PDB file with one MODEL, atoms N, CA, C and O in Angstrom:
MODEL        1
ATOM      1  N   UNK A   1      16.140 -28.253 -71.888  1.00  0.00           N
ATOM      2  CA  UNK A   1      16.446 -27.250 -71.155  1.00  0.00           C
ATOM      3  C   UNK A   1      17.737 -27.332 -70.399  1.00  0.00           C
ATOM      4  O   UNK A   1      18.012 -28.452 -69.969  1.00  0.00           O
ATOM      5  N   UNK A   2      18.579 -26.367 -70.154  1.00  0.00           N
ATOM      6  CA  UNK A   2      19.522 -26.091 -69.563  1.00  0.00           C
ATOM      7  C   UNK A   2      19.278 -26.257 -68.141  1.00  0.00           C
ATOM      8  O   UNK A   2      18.590 -25.423 -67.552  1.00  0.00           O
ATOM      9  N   UNK A   3      19.778 -27.253 -67.534  1.00  0.00           N
ATOM     10  CA  UNK A   3      19.606 -27.504 -66.023  1.00  0.00           C
ATOM     11  C   UNK A   3      19.484 -26.239 -65.153  1.00  0.00           C
ATOM     12  O   UNK A   3      18.501 -26.045 -64.439  1.00  0.00           O
ATOM     13  N   UNK A   4      20.755 -25.193 -65.260  1.00  0.00           N
ATOM     14  CA  UNK A   4      20.513 -24.038 -64.443  1.00  0.00           C
ATOM     15  C   UNK A   4      19.387 -23.266 -64.715  1.00  0.00           C
ATOM     16  O   UNK A   4      18.912 -22.631 -63.774  1.00  0.00           O
ATOM     17  N   UNK A   5      18.756 -23.176 -66.036  1.00  0.00           N
ATOM     18  CA  UNK A   5      17.722 -22.430 -66.214  1.00  0.00           C
ATOM     19  C   UNK A   5      16.498 -23.206 -65.538  1.00  0.00           C
ATOM     20  O   UNK A   5      15.850 -22.570 -64.707  1.00  0.00           O
ATOM     21  N   UNK A   6      16.205 -24.234 -65.756  1.00  0.00           N
ATOM     22  CA  UNK A   6      15.301 -25.278 -65.393  1.00  0.00           C
ATOM     23  C   UNK A   6      15.194 -24.708 -63.759  1.00  0.00           C
ATOM     24  O   UNK A   6      14.150 -24.220 -63.325  1.00  0.00           O
ATOM     25  N   UNK A   7      16.410 -24.848 -62.956  1.00  0.00           N
ATOM     26  CA  UNK A   7      16.343 -24.735 -61.584  1.00  0.00           C
ATOM     27  C   UNK A   7      16.015 -23.238 -61.194  1.00  0.00           C
ATOM     28  O   UNK A   7      15.445 -22.962 -60.138  1.00  0.00           O
ATOM     29  N   UNK A   8      16.397 -22.325 -62.083  1.00  0.00           N
ATOM     30  CA  UNK A   8      16.055 -20.800 -61.966  1.00  0.00           C
ATOM     31  C   UNK A   8      14.518 -20.845 -62.106  1.00  0.00           C
ATOM     32  O   UNK A   8      13.712 -20.503 -61.241  1.00  0.00           O
ATOM     33  N   UNK A   9      14.273 -21.276 -63.214  1.00  0.00           N
ATOM     34  CA  UNK A   9      12.550 -21.219 -63.558  1.00  0.00           C
ATOM     35  C   UNK A   9      11.825 -21.791 -62.211  1.00  0.00           C
ATOM     36  O   UNK A   9      10.988 -21.074 -61.662  1.00  0.00           O
ATOM     37  N   UNK A  10      12.089 -22.877 -61.756  1.00  0.00           N
ATOM     38  CA  UNK A  10      11.291 -23.496 -60.802  1.00  0.00           C
ATOM     39  C   UNK A  10      11.376 -22.596 -59.544  1.00  0.00           C
ATOM     40  O   UNK A  10      10.353 -22.066 -59.110  1.00  0.00           O
ATOM     41  N   UNK A  11      12.616 -22.409 -58.935  1.00  0.00           N
ATOM     42  CA  UNK A  11      12.907 -21.322 -58.063  1.00  0.00           C
ATOM     43  C   UNK A  11      12.047 -20.238 -57.988  1.00  0.00           C
ATOM     44  O   UNK A  11      11.359 -20.039 -56.987  1.00  0.00           O
ATOM     45  N   UNK A  12      12.026 -19.312 -59.245  1.00  0.00           N
ATOM     46  CA  UNK A  12      11.197 -18.270 -59.137  1.00  0.00           C
ATOM     47  C   UNK A  12       9.616 -18.547 -59.111  1.00  0.00           C
ATOM     48  O   UNK A  12       8.810 -17.715 -58.694  1.00  0.00           O
ATOM     49  N   UNK A  13       9.347 -19.520 -59.491  1.00  0.00           N
ATOM     50  CA  UNK A  13       7.826 -20.013 -59.546  1.00  0.00           C
ATOM     51  C   UNK A  13       7.603 -20.251 -57.965  1.00  0.00           C
ATOM     52  O   UNK A  13       6.567 -19.759 -57.518  1.00  0.00           O
ATOM     53  N   UNK A  14       8.414 -20.920 -57.088  1.00  0.00           N
ATOM     54  CA  UNK A  14       8.409 -21.399 -55.775  1.00  0.00           C
ATOM     55  C   UNK A  14       8.008 -20.122 -55.216  1.00  0.00           C
ATOM     56  O   UNK A  14       6.902 -19.976 -54.695  1.00  0.00           O
ATOM     57  N   UNK A  15       8.844 -19.214 -55.303  1.00  0.00           N
ATOM     58  CA  UNK A  15       9.329 -17.901 -54.525  1.00  0.00           C
ATOM     59  C   UNK A  15       7.786 -17.154 -54.870  1.00  0.00           C
ATOM     60  O   UNK A  15       7.060 -16.907 -53.907  1.00  0.00           O
ATOM     61  N   UNK A  16       7.402 -16.870 -56.016  1.00  0.00           N
ATOM     62  CA  UNK A  16       6.249 -16.222 -56.489  1.00  0.00           C
ATOM     63  C   UNK A  16       4.884 -16.936 -55.781  1.00  0.00           C
ATOM     64  O   UNK A  16       3.959 -16.367 -55.202  1.00  0.00           O
ATOM     65  N   UNK A  17       5.066 -18.264 -56.011  1.00  0.00           N
ATOM     66  CA  UNK A  17       3.687 -19.019 -55.353  1.00  0.00           C
ATOM     67  C   UNK A  17       3.755 -18.865 -53.773  1.00  0.00           C
ATOM     68  O   UNK A  17       2.623 -18.829 -53.289  1.00  0.00           O
ATOM     69  N   UNK A  18       4.732 -18.770 -52.884  1.00  0.00           N
ATOM     70  CA  UNK A  18       4.927 -18.800 -51.761  1.00  0.00           C
ATOM     71  C   UNK A  18       4.389 -17.159 -51.125  1.00  0.00           C
ATOM     72  O   UNK A  18       3.619 -16.932 -50.192  1.00  0.00           O
ATOM     73  N   UNK A  19       5.115 -16.194 -52.018  1.00  0.00           N
ATOM     74  CA  UNK A  19       4.784 -14.996 -51.652  1.00  0.00           C
ATOM     75  C   UNK A  19       3.107 -14.513 -51.842  1.00  0.00           C
ATOM     76  O   UNK A  19       2.482 -13.795 -51.060  1.00  0.00           O
ATOM     77  N   UNK A  20       2.661 -15.053 -52.950  1.00  0.00           N
ATOM     78  CA  UNK A  20       1.337 -14.781 -53.210  1.00  0.00           C
ATOM     79  C   UNK A  20       0.496 -15.372 -52.009  1.00  0.00           C
ATOM     80  O   UNK A  20      -0.447 -14.819 -51.445  1.00  0.00           O
ATOM     81  N   UNK A  21       1.089 -16.733 -51.713  1.00  0.00           N
ATOM     82  CA  UNK A  21      -0.001 -17.375 -50.780  1.00  0.00           C
ATOM     83  C   UNK A  21       0.060 -16.695 -49.389  1.00  0.00           C
ATOM     84  O   UNK A  21      -0.958 -16.519 -48.718  1.00  0.00           O
ATOM     85  N   UNK A  22       1.249 -16.334 -48.999  1.00  0.00           N
ATOM     86  CA  UNK A  22       1.787 -15.769 -47.376  1.00  0.00           C
ATOM     87  C   UNK A  22       0.885 -14.548 -47.388  1.00  0.00           C
ATOM     88  O   UNK A  22       0.264 -14.245 -46.369  1.00  0.00           O
ATOM     89  N   UNK A  23       0.785 -13.796 -48.567  1.00  0.00           N
ATOM     90  CA  UNK A  23       0.007 -12.540 -48.666  1.00  0.00           C
ATOM     91  C   UNK A  23      -1.732 -12.836 -48.481  1.00  0.00           C
ATOM     92  O   UNK A  23      -2.499 -12.227 -47.736  1.00  0.00           O
ATOM     93  N   UNK A  24      -2.021 -13.867 -49.333  1.00  0.00           N
ATOM     94  CA  UNK A  24      -3.462 -14.234 -49.357  1.00  0.00           C
ATOM     95  C   UNK A  24      -3.821 -14.776 -47.956  1.00  0.00           C
ATOM     96  O   UNK A  24      -4.917 -14.532 -47.451  1.00  0.00           O
ATOM     97  N   UNK A  25      -2.696 -15.659 -47.219  1.00  0.00           N
ATOM     98  CA  UNK A  25      -3.259 -16.070 -45.978  1.00  0.00           C
ATOM     99  C   UNK A  25      -3.396 -14.879 -44.777  1.00  0.00           C
ATOM    100  O   UNK A  25      -4.051 -15.031 -43.746  1.00  0.00           O
ATOM    101  N   UNK A  26      -2.685 -13.745 -45.114  1.00  0.00           N
ATOM    102  CA  UNK A  26      -2.992 -12.697 -44.170  1.00  0.00           C
ATOM    103  C   UNK A  26      -4.120 -11.760 -44.532  1.00  0.00           C
ATOM    104  O   UNK A  26      -4.450 -10.855 -43.765  1.00  0.00           O
ATOM    105  N   UNK A  27      -4.714 -11.967 -45.691  1.00  0.00           N
ATOM    106  CA  UNK A  27      -5.789 -11.326 -46.038  1.00  0.00           C
ATOM    107  C   UNK A  27      -6.951 -12.221 -45.689  1.00  0.00           C
ATOM    108  O   UNK A  27      -8.095 -11.769 -45.732  1.00  0.00           O
ATOM    109  N   UNK A  28      -6.716 -13.438 -45.355  1.00  0.00           N
ATOM    110  CA  UNK A  28      -7.649 -14.593 -44.854  1.00  0.00           C
ATOM    111  C   UNK A  28      -7.702 -14.447 -43.462  1.00  0.00           C
ATOM    112  O   UNK A  28      -8.662 -14.983 -42.908  1.00  0.00           O
ATOM    113  N   UNK A  29      -6.753 -13.740 -42.651  1.00  0.00           N
ATOM    114  CA  UNK A  29      -6.803 -13.834 -41.451  1.00  0.00           C
ATOM    115  C   UNK A  29      -6.243 -14.674 -40.541  1.00  0.00           C
ATOM    116  O   UNK A  29      -6.520 -14.738 -39.343  1.00  0.00           O
ATOM    117  N   UNK A  30      -5.120 -15.580 -41.397  1.00  0.00           N
ATOM    118  CA  UNK A  30      -4.264 -16.411 -40.786  1.00  0.00           C
ATOM    119  C   UNK A  30      -3.160 -15.753 -39.706  1.00  0.00           C
ATOM    120  O   UNK A  30      -2.672 -14.640 -39.902  1.00  0.00           O
ATOM    121  N   UNK A  31      -2.876 -16.467 -38.704  1.00  0.00           N
ATOM    122  CA  UNK A  31      -1.444 -16.112 -38.013  1.00  0.00           C
ATOM    123  C   UNK A  31      -0.180 -16.352 -38.871  1.00  0.00           C
ATOM    124  O   UNK A  31      -0.154 -17.107 -39.843  1.00  0.00           O
ATOM    125  N   UNK A  32       0.804 -15.672 -38.439  1.00  0.00           N
ATOM    126  CA  UNK A  32       2.009 -16.156 -38.889  1.00  0.00           C
ATOM    127  C   UNK A  32       2.591 -17.616 -39.226  1.00  0.00           C
ATOM    128  O   UNK A  32       3.445 -17.854 -40.080  1.00  0.00           O
ATOM    129  N   UNK A  33       1.986 -18.502 -38.424  1.00  0.00           N
ATOM    130  CA  UNK A  33       2.421 -19.628 -38.586  1.00  0.00           C
ATOM    131  C   UNK A  33       1.513 -20.470 -39.870  1.00  0.00           C
ATOM    132  O   UNK A  33       1.992 -21.300 -40.643  1.00  0.00           O
ATOM    133  N   UNK A  34       0.297 -20.058 -39.836  1.00  0.00           N
ATOM    134  CA  UNK A  34      -0.613 -20.590 -40.812  1.00  0.00           C
ATOM    135  C   UNK A  34      -0.380 -19.829 -41.806  1.00  0.00           C
ATOM    136  O   UNK A  34      -0.514 -20.562 -42.786  1.00  0.00           O
ATOM    137  N   UNK A  35      -0.096 -18.741 -42.175  1.00  0.00           N
ATOM    138  CA  UNK A  35       0.442 -18.092 -43.644  1.00  0.00           C
ATOM    139  C   UNK A  35       1.458 -18.701 -44.072  1.00  0.00           C
ATOM    140  O   UNK A  35       1.555 -18.919 -45.280  1.00  0.00           O
ATOM    141  N   UNK A  36       2.586 -19.173 -43.053  1.00  0.00           N
ATOM    142  CA  UNK A  36       3.859 -20.093 -43.260  1.00  0.00           C
ATOM    143  C   UNK A  36       3.430 -21.360 -44.089  1.00  0.00           C
ATOM    144  O   UNK A  36       3.828 -21.695 -45.204  1.00  0.00           O
ATOM    145  N   UNK A  37       2.448 -22.027 -43.203  1.00  0.00           N
ATOM    146  CA  UNK A  37       1.786 -23.266 -43.741  1.00  0.00           C
ATOM    147  C   UNK A  37       1.324 -23.204 -44.941  1.00  0.00           C
ATOM    148  O   UNK A  37       1.817 -23.937 -45.798  1.00  0.00           O
ATOM    149  N   UNK A  38       0.130 -22.191 -45.307  1.00  0.00           N
ATOM    150  CA  UNK A  38      -0.166 -22.027 -46.430  1.00  0.00           C
ATOM    151  C   UNK A  38       0.837 -21.583 -47.661  1.00  0.00           C
ATOM    152  O   UNK A  38       0.543 -21.751 -48.844  1.00  0.00           O
ATOM    153  N   UNK A  39       1.931 -21.056 -47.250  1.00  0.00           N
ATOM    154  CA  UNK A  39       2.936 -20.701 -48.411  1.00  0.00           C
ATOM    155  C   UNK A  39       3.564 -21.970 -48.888  1.00  0.00           C
ATOM    156  O   UNK A  39       3.671 -22.218 -50.089  1.00  0.00           O
ATOM    157  N   UNK A  40       4.036 -22.886 -47.813  1.00  0.00           N
ATOM    158  CA  UNK A  40       4.581 -24.079 -48.090  1.00  0.00           C
ATOM    159  C   UNK A  40       3.646 -24.751 -48.996  1.00  0.00           C
ATOM    160  O   UNK A  40       4.042 -25.011 -50.132  1.00  0.00           O
ATOM    161  N   UNK A  41       2.361 -25.091 -48.614  1.00  0.00           N
ATOM    162  CA  UNK A  41       1.258 -25.838 -49.431  1.00  0.00           C
ATOM    163  C   UNK A  41       1.185 -25.229 -50.827  1.00  0.00           C
ATOM    164  O   UNK A  41       1.002 -26.011 -51.759  1.00  0.00           O
ATOM    165  N   UNK A  42       1.296 -24.027 -51.063  1.00  0.00           N
ATOM    166  CA  UNK A  42       1.495 -23.555 -52.316  1.00  0.00           C
ATOM    167  C   UNK A  42       2.631 -23.912 -53.333  1.00  0.00           C
ATOM    168  O   UNK A  42       2.660 -23.897 -54.563  1.00  0.00           O
ATOM    169  N   UNK A  43       3.437 -24.197 -52.500  1.00  0.00           N
ATOM    170  CA  UNK A  43       4.848 -24.443 -53.209  1.00  0.00           C
ATOM    171  C   UNK A  43       4.512 -26.225 -53.504  1.00  0.00           C
ATOM    172  O   UNK A  43       4.838 -26.770 -54.559  1.00  0.00           O
ATOM    173  N   UNK A  44       4.120 -26.632 -52.864  1.00  0.00           N
ATOM    174  CA  UNK A  44       4.008 -28.293 -52.917  1.00  0.00           C
ATOM    175  C   UNK A  44       2.790 -28.629 -53.991  1.00  0.00           C
ATOM    176  O   UNK A  44       2.676 -29.668 -54.642  1.00  0.00           O
ATOM    177  N   UNK A  45       1.946 -27.525 -54.003  1.00  0.00           N
ATOM    178  CA  UNK A  45       0.978 -27.700 -55.268  1.00  0.00           C
ATOM    179  C   UNK A  45       1.176 -27.142 -56.435  1.00  0.00           C
ATOM    180  O   UNK A  45       0.277 -27.066 -57.272  1.00  0.00           O
ATOM    181  N   UNK A  46       2.383 -26.686 -56.623  1.00  0.00           N
ATOM    182  CA  UNK A  46       2.933 -26.021 -57.892  1.00  0.00           C
ATOM    183  C   UNK A  46       2.847 -27.072 -58.818  1.00  0.00           C
ATOM    184  O   UNK A  46       3.212 -28.208 -58.514  1.00  0.00           O
ATOM    185  N   UNK A  47       2.400 -26.792 -59.905  1.00  0.00           N
ATOM    186  CA  UNK A  47       2.339 -27.756 -61.234  1.00  0.00           C
ATOM    187  C   UNK A  47       3.841 -27.291 -62.014  1.00  0.00           C
ATOM    188  O   UNK A  47       3.985 -26.236 -62.632  1.00  0.00           O
ATOM    189  N   UNK A  48       4.652 -28.095 -61.868  1.00  0.00           N
ATOM    190  CA  UNK A  48       6.044 -27.972 -62.330  1.00  0.00           C
ATOM    191  C   UNK A  48       5.913 -28.479 -63.843  1.00  0.00           C
ATOM    192  O   UNK A  48       6.596 -27.876 -64.671  1.00  0.00           O
ATOM    193  N   UNK A  49       5.373 -29.178 -64.135  1.00  0.00           N
ATOM    194  CA  UNK A  49       5.130 -29.681 -65.611  1.00  0.00           C
ATOM    195  C   UNK A  49       4.271 -28.726 -66.390  1.00  0.00           C
ATOM    196  O   UNK A  49       4.493 -28.821 -67.597  1.00  0.00           O
ATOM    197  N   UNK A  50       3.459 -27.933 -66.110  1.00  0.00           N
ATOM    198  CA  UNK A  50       2.709 -26.946 -66.542  1.00  0.00           C
ATOM    199  C   UNK A  50       3.637 -25.642 -66.501  1.00  0.00           C
ATOM    200  O   UNK A  50       3.512 -24.721 -67.309  1.00  0.00           O
ATOM    201  N   UNK A  51       4.371 -25.663 -65.699  1.00  0.00           N
ATOM    202  CA  UNK A  51       5.369 -24.385 -65.517  1.00  0.00           C
ATOM    203  C   UNK A  51       6.270 -24.508 -66.871  1.00  0.00           C
ATOM    204  O   UNK A  51       6.337 -23.644 -67.746  1.00  0.00           O
ATOM    205  N   UNK A  52       6.948 -25.761 -66.861  1.00  0.00           N
ATOM    206  CA  UNK A  52       8.001 -25.845 -67.824  1.00  0.00           C
ATOM    207  C   UNK A  52       7.503 -25.892 -69.130  1.00  0.00           C
ATOM    208  O   UNK A  52       8.263 -25.554 -70.038  1.00  0.00           O
ATOM    209  N   UNK A  53       6.127 -26.325 -69.440  1.00  0.00           N
ATOM    210  CA  UNK A  53       5.542 -26.191 -70.778  1.00  0.00           C
ATOM    211  C   UNK A  53       5.400 -25.038 -71.048  1.00  0.00           C
ATOM    212  O   UNK A  53       5.801 -24.751 -72.176  1.00  0.00           O
ATOM    213  N   UNK A  54       4.890 -24.048 -70.335  1.00  0.00           N
ATOM    214  CA  UNK A  54       4.837 -22.574 -70.552  1.00  0.00           C
ATOM    215  C   UNK A  54       6.006 -22.029 -70.895  1.00  0.00           C
ATOM    216  O   UNK A  54       6.092 -21.271 -71.861  1.00  0.00           O
ATOM    217  N   UNK A  55       7.091 -22.376 -70.097  1.00  0.00           N
ATOM    218  CA  UNK A  55       8.304 -21.781 -70.350  1.00  0.00           C
ATOM    219  C   UNK A  55       8.951 -21.986 -71.732  1.00  0.00           C
ATOM    220  O   UNK A  55       9.562 -21.132 -72.374  1.00  0.00           O
ATOM    221  N   UNK A  56       8.670 -23.496 -72.144  1.00  0.00           N
ATOM    222  CA  UNK A  56       9.219 -24.000 -73.471  1.00  0.00           C
ATOM    223  C   UNK A  56       8.415 -23.295 -74.480  1.00  0.00           C
ATOM    224  O   UNK A  56       8.888 -23.199 -75.612  1.00  0.00           O
ATOM    225  N   UNK A  57       7.239 -22.779 -74.216  1.00  0.00           N
ATOM    226  CA  UNK A  57       6.327 -22.407 -75.372  1.00  0.00           C
ATOM    227  C   UNK A  57       6.985 -20.967 -75.468  1.00  0.00           C
ATOM    228  O   UNK A  57       7.320 -20.527 -76.568  1.00  0.00           O
ATOM    229  N   UNK A  58       7.188 -20.154 -74.168  1.00  0.00           N
ATOM    230  CA  UNK A  58       7.627 -18.923 -74.223  1.00  0.00           C
ATOM    231  C   UNK A  58       9.070 -18.475 -74.955  1.00  0.00           C
ATOM    232  O   UNK A  58       9.374 -17.415 -75.501  1.00  0.00           O
ATOM    233  N   UNK A  59       9.787 -19.629 -74.759  1.00  0.00           N
ATOM    234  CA  UNK A  59      11.114 -19.720 -75.427  1.00  0.00           C
ATOM    235  C   UNK A  59      10.956 -20.126 -76.950  1.00  0.00           C
ATOM    236  O   UNK A  59      11.789 -19.627 -77.708  1.00  0.00           O
ATOM    237  N   UNK A  60      10.326 -20.679 -77.316  1.00  0.00           N
ATOM    238  CA  UNK A  60       9.715 -21.125 -78.882  1.00  0.00           C
ATOM    239  C   UNK A  60       9.307 -19.970 -79.518  1.00  0.00           C
ATOM    240  O   UNK A  60       9.717 -19.772 -80.662  1.00  0.00           O
ATOM    241  N   UNK A  61       8.484 -19.075 -78.924  1.00  0.00           N
ATOM    242  CA  UNK A  61       8.027 -17.815 -79.285  1.00  0.00           C
ATOM    243  C   UNK A  61       8.894 -16.843 -79.672  1.00  0.00           C
ATOM    244  O   UNK A  61       8.844 -16.108 -80.658  1.00  0.00           O
ATOM    245  N   UNK A  62       9.987 -16.937 -78.480  1.00  0.00           N
ATOM    246  CA  UNK A  62      11.018 -15.971 -78.723  1.00  0.00           C
ATOM    247  C   UNK A  62      12.175 -16.223 -79.586  1.00  0.00           C
ATOM    248  O   UNK A  62      12.972 -15.358 -79.951  1.00  0.00           O
ATOM    249  N   UNK A  63      12.214 -17.483 -79.891  1.00  0.00           N
ATOM    250  CA  UNK A  63      13.294 -17.873 -80.890  1.00  0.00           C
ATOM    251  C   UNK A  63      14.437 -18.413 -80.087  1.00  0.00           C
ATOM    252  O   UNK A  63      15.550 -18.571 -80.589  1.00  0.00           O
ATOM    253  N   UNK A  64      14.159 -18.699 -78.825  1.00  0.00           N
ATOM    254  CA  UNK A  64      15.598 -19.070 -77.749  1.00  0.00           C
ATOM    255  C   UNK A  64      16.779 -18.445 -77.997  1.00  0.00           C
ATOM    256  O   UNK A  64      17.692 -18.920 -78.673  1.00  0.00           O
ATOM    257  N   UNK A  65      16.772 -17.311 -77.422  1.00  0.00           N
ATOM    258  CA  UNK A  65      17.979 -16.671 -77.819  1.00  0.00           C
ATOM    259  C   UNK A  65      19.286 -17.128 -76.807  1.00  0.00           C
ATOM    260  O   UNK A  65      20.213 -16.365 -76.536  1.00  0.00           O
ATOM    261  N   UNK A  66      19.176 -18.389 -76.360  1.00  0.00           N
ATOM    262  CA  UNK A  66      20.425 -19.131 -75.706  1.00  0.00           C
ATOM    263  C   UNK A  66      21.522 -19.234 -76.381  1.00  0.00           C
ATOM    264  O   UNK A  66      22.630 -19.060 -75.873  1.00  0.00           O
ATOM    265  N   UNK A  67      21.282 -19.593 -77.875  1.00  0.00           N
ATOM    266  CA  UNK A  67      22.545 -19.633 -78.516  1.00  0.00           C
ATOM    267  C   UNK A  67      23.643 -18.377 -78.722  1.00  0.00           C
ATOM    268  O   UNK A  67      24.776 -18.585 -79.158  1.00  0.00           O
ATOM    269  N   UNK A  68      23.189 -17.147 -78.377  1.00  0.00           N
ATOM    270  CA  UNK A  68      23.671 -15.891 -78.510  1.00  0.00           C
ATOM    271  C   UNK A  68      24.638 -15.644 -77.436  1.00  0.00           C
ATOM    272  O   UNK A  68      25.424 -14.703 -77.541  1.00  0.00           O
ATOM    273  N   UNK A  69      24.646 -16.622 -76.135  1.00  0.00           N
ATOM    274  CA  UNK A  69      25.475 -16.157 -75.112  1.00  0.00           C
ATOM    275  C   UNK A  69      27.038 -16.150 -75.590  1.00  0.00           C
ATOM    276  O   UNK A  69      27.563 -16.876 -76.435  1.00  0.00           O
ATOM    277  N   UNK A  70      27.530 -15.287 -74.932  1.00  0.00           N
ATOM    278  CA  UNK A  70      29.134 -15.178 -75.237  1.00  0.00           C
ATOM    279  C   UNK A  70      29.922 -15.988 -74.085  1.00  0.00           C
ATOM    280  O   UNK A  70      29.325 -16.182 -73.026  1.00  0.00           O
ATOM    281  N   UNK A  71      31.101 -16.418 -74.229  1.00  0.00           N
ATOM    282  CA  UNK A  71      31.554 -17.413 -73.365  1.00  0.00           C
ATOM    283  C   UNK A  71      32.819 -17.732 -73.550  1.00  0.00           C
ATOM    284  O   UNK A  71      33.346 -18.598 -72.852  1.00  0.00           O
TER     285      UNK A  71
ENDMDL
END
């Protein structure tokens, strides 16, 4: 996998996990600091290997159009 694509995939997953956890923390009644800690915990618990496996499966199903880049 292209290192840049890898970084972008992991970054997007971290952001999504943090936002989801921050929102859930608010629903659970956590204060702002607690919500932030909950978001950090969600990012730390992110299963990067399963994320990458899903991305590889997705690319295989789509035929991996990365070779069609112009440059």
